[in-house]
C-alpha positions in Angstrom: -34.4 18.6 25.5 -31.0 18.2 26.7 -29.0 21.2 27.8 -26.2 22.1 25.6 -23.1 22.3 28.0 -20.7 25.2 26.7 -16.9 24.5 26.6 -14.0 26.9 27.5 -12.7 28.7 24.5 -8.9 28.0 24.5 -8.3 31.6 23.0 -6.7 34.0 25.4 -8.4 37.3 25.1 -8.3 40.6 26.6 -11.3 42.6 27.6 -11.7 46.2 28.0 -15.1 47.2 29.4 -16.9 49.9 31.3 -19.8 47.6 32.2 -19.6 44.0 33.5 -21.1 41.8 36.1 -19.6 40.2 39.2 -21.3 37.2 40.2 -21.3 35.5 43.6 -22.6 32.1 44.9 -21.5 29.7 47.6 -19.8 26.2 47.4 -18.6 23.8 50.1 -14.9 23.7 50.3 -13.3 20.4 49.5 -11.0 20.6 52.3 -12.6 21.9 55.3 -16.3 21.4 54.2 -17.3 25.0 55.0 -19.3 27.2 52.7 -17.3 29.7 50.7 -18.1 32.5 48.5 -16.9 32.2 44.8 -16.8 35.2 42.4 -17.0 35.3 38.6 -16.7 38.0 36.0 -19.3 38.2 33.0 -19.1 40.4 30.0 -20.8 40.9 26.9 -19.1 39.6 23.8 -18.3 42.9 22.2 -16.0 43.6 25.3 -13.4 40.8 24.1 -10.6 41.9 22.0 -7.2 40.5 21.0 -7.6 36.9 20.2 -4.3 35.0 19.7 -3.4 34.6 16.2 -3.5 30.7 16.2 -7.0 30.6 17.4 -9.9 30.7 14.9 -13.0 32.3 15.9 -16.1 30.2 16.6 -19.0 30.5 14.2 -21.6 33.1 15.7 -24.7 31.9 17.2 -27.9 33.9 17.5 -28.5 32.8 21.0 -28.1 35.0 24.2 -25.4 32.6 25.1 -23.1 33.9 22.1 -23.8 37.4 23.5 -22.2 36.9 26.8 -19.4 35.1 28.3 -17.5 34.4 31.7 -14.0 35.2 31.9 -11.9 32.3 33.5 -8.3 31.6 34.0 -7.8 35.5 34.6 -4.1 36.1 34.2 -4.4 39.8 34.5 -6.8 42.3 35.9 -6.3 46.1 36.3 -5.4 47.1 39.8 -7.7 50.0 39.9 -10.5 47.6 39.2 -9.6 45.4 42.1 -10.0 48.4 44.4 -13.6 48.9 42.9 -14.5 45.4 43.5 -13.5 45.8 46.9 -16.2 48.1 47.5 -18.6 45.7 46.2 -17.4 42.6 48.3 -15.3 43.8 50.9 -15.6 40.5 52.8 -14.8 38.3 49.7 -12.1 40.1 47.7 -9.4 38.9 50.0 -10.0 35.5 48.9 -10.0 36.2 45.1 -6.2 36.6 44.2 -3.4 35.2 42.0 -2.1 31.7 42.7 -0.7 28.6 41.0 -3.3 26.0 40.0 -1.1 22.6 40.0 -4.1 20.9 38.1 -3.6 23.3 35.0 0.1 24.2 35.7 -0.7 28.0 35.5 -1.0 31.1 37.6 -4.1 33.1 37.5 -6.6 35.0 39.7 -8.5 32.3 41.5 -11.2 31.9 44.3 -9.9 30.5 47.6 -11.8 29.3 50.7 -12.2 32.0 53.1 -11.6 29.6 56.1 -8.6 27.2 55.1 -7.3 29.0 52.0 -7.7 26.0 49.6 -7.3 26.9 46.3 -10.6 26.5 44.0 -9.3 25.7 40.4 -11.4 27.6 37.7 -11.3 24.1 35.8 -13.2 22.4 38.6 -15.6 25.3 39.0 -16.3 26.7 35.7 -15.5 24.2 33.0 -18.3 21.6 32.3 -19.5 19.4 33.8 -19.2 21.5 36.9 -19.8 24.8 35.2 -21.2 26.4 38.5 -22.9 29.4 37.2 -24.3 27.6 34.2 -26.1 25.0 36.1 -30.1 25.2 35.9 -32.0 26.2 39.2 -32.6 22.6 40.0 -28.9 21.7 40.1 -27.9 24.6 42.1 -27.7 24.6 46.0 -27.0 28.3 46.4 -28.5 31.4 44.7 -26.4 33.5 42.4 -26.2 37.3 43.0 -24.9 39.6 40.3 -23.8 43.1 40.7 -23.4 45.5 37.6 -20.1 47.3 37.6 -19.7 50.5 35.7 -16.0 51.1 36.5 -13.3 50.6 33.7 -11.8 46.9 33.7 -9.0 45.4 31.6 -8.4 41.8 32.1 -6.8 38.8 30.3 -8.1 35.4 30.4 -10.3 32.8 28.7 -13.7 33.0 27.4 -16.4 30.5 28.9 -19.9 30.8 27.1 -22.7 31.0 29.6 -26.0 29.3 29.6 -28.9 30.9 28.0 -30.8 31.6 31.4 -27.9 33.4 32.8 -27.3 35.5 29.7 -30.8 36.4 29.3 -30.9 37.6 33.1 -27.9 39.7 32.2 -29.1 41.2 28.9 -32.5 41.9 30.3 -31.5 43.3 33.6 -33.3 46.6 34.8 -31.3 46.8 38.1 -27.8 47.0 39.3 -28.3 43.8 41.1 -29.8 40.4 39.9 -30.7 37.5 42.2 -31.1 34.2 40.6 -32.5 31.7 43.0 -31.4 28.2 43.6 
């Protein structure tokens, strides 16, 4: 059965949440060819508010995929939350900061290579066909480690639906940390 590849929702949303997940995996940098950590922010759908008027909502789906999403092209994120994220990923957060993406002509909080500072475009990392965190186990080279955060966050960006296997891991998690093998 073919896997449904989710697409980014063009609607800009604001997220307010007291519980979310920070995911980390590794990819090879296109410039220096070294492994670099990649971070992603994941939320339950009820966290998203403030869709832009011109965007029509998509029809609801009964799947787990519709109950969770990844926030990409993050334009704003609360400063207090960034300090809390530092406590989880002290070595990684310095590579997750706002920069200009020439591929999409916009500024947002993006991942960077920790060695050469190469920009990792959200379009190349998270939008299909790449969809780094949505890949099935057989198509990933690195495991995904997710940490549940319970500090308030306010962020603005675009919703990216996530694959059912990832949403199910989030929705059924019994621990503060999930490890999804490669």
